[in-house]
C-alpha positions, 0 to 999 in steps of 0.5 A: 381485530382480525382485519387490524391484524391483516393490516399490520401484517401487510405493513410488516411485509412491505417494510421487510421488502423495502429493507431487502430492496435497499440492502441489495441496492446498496450492495450492488452500488458498491459491488466491485467490477474488475477491469481497467479504471481510467482518468484521461485528460489532455496530456495526462492518462492514469490507469488502475487495472484490477484483475480477477486473480487479485493482481493490479497494475498502475500507470501514469503518463504525463507528457513523456514521463511515466510512472508504474507499479504492480502487485496484489489487491484485497477487497475488504468492506467495499474498499480495495487495498493495493500493495505493490510487489516489494521488488519495486521498493528494493530497487531504491537501495540494497542491504547487507547483514552481518553477525558482529560476534562481539555483542552480548545483548539483543540490540541490533545495529542498523546503519543508513548510508547514502550510496551516491556520496558514501555518507551516513544518512542523518535524522531519517525516520522509518519503521521496523516490523509492525510500525515501530518508529525509529530515527537515525542519529548523526552517524546514520545509526539506529540501535534496536532492542529485539528481533527485526523481521523487516525494515520499511523506509519511506519519505517524500511519499515517492521514495520507499525501500523495503527489506526482509531480514534473511538471518534473524541472528544478524545484529548489524544491517547496513542499508545503502540508499540509492537515488530514487527511481522516479519511474516506479512507485511503491504502494503499501496497503493504499486504500481504493474506495469502490463506487459502482463503476468507479473507484476513488484513489489518490483523491481522484475518480477513475471510471471503468473503461468500456462502461 
């Protein structure tokens, strides 16, 4: 019985050691390495730089054209989430708040205007606060019952405008959308998957430079 007990104990120890090795091996394989991740092809260079202070920089060069972004990243469960600085989105439009003074209810009025032709933007869907979907009517208007904290407009995946309400008592917000700035891109909690010395982003694999 003692001999059998020793065999069982040895088997348990081996199983425990194997589990520890597999666990730490998987952790090492998914460990984040800060630095610059790159994709390079003929006439095409795409880079995603992650620094130890939680800042990121993104750039894409295709021929003579360039796109860029910058902001902050978070590392959560082997994944990185990047969010651009809101100044990048704000360059695609402007907003003006007003207190109308003649409204007795709590309904806020949002008006979307195309600044290029000074006309209302019809049928444009966007989000208010934590993802509440709304859509502008034929006059470019949205009636929203409740307090508005921020407005996030996104379409064609390239055009984004983000605005935080300055005065909670404002009941009229006019947003004038400007022509898209094609040289800048705004990321809103875009996911980046960590794979040892590589990351996967936008369905492409980036390799860590110098490794």
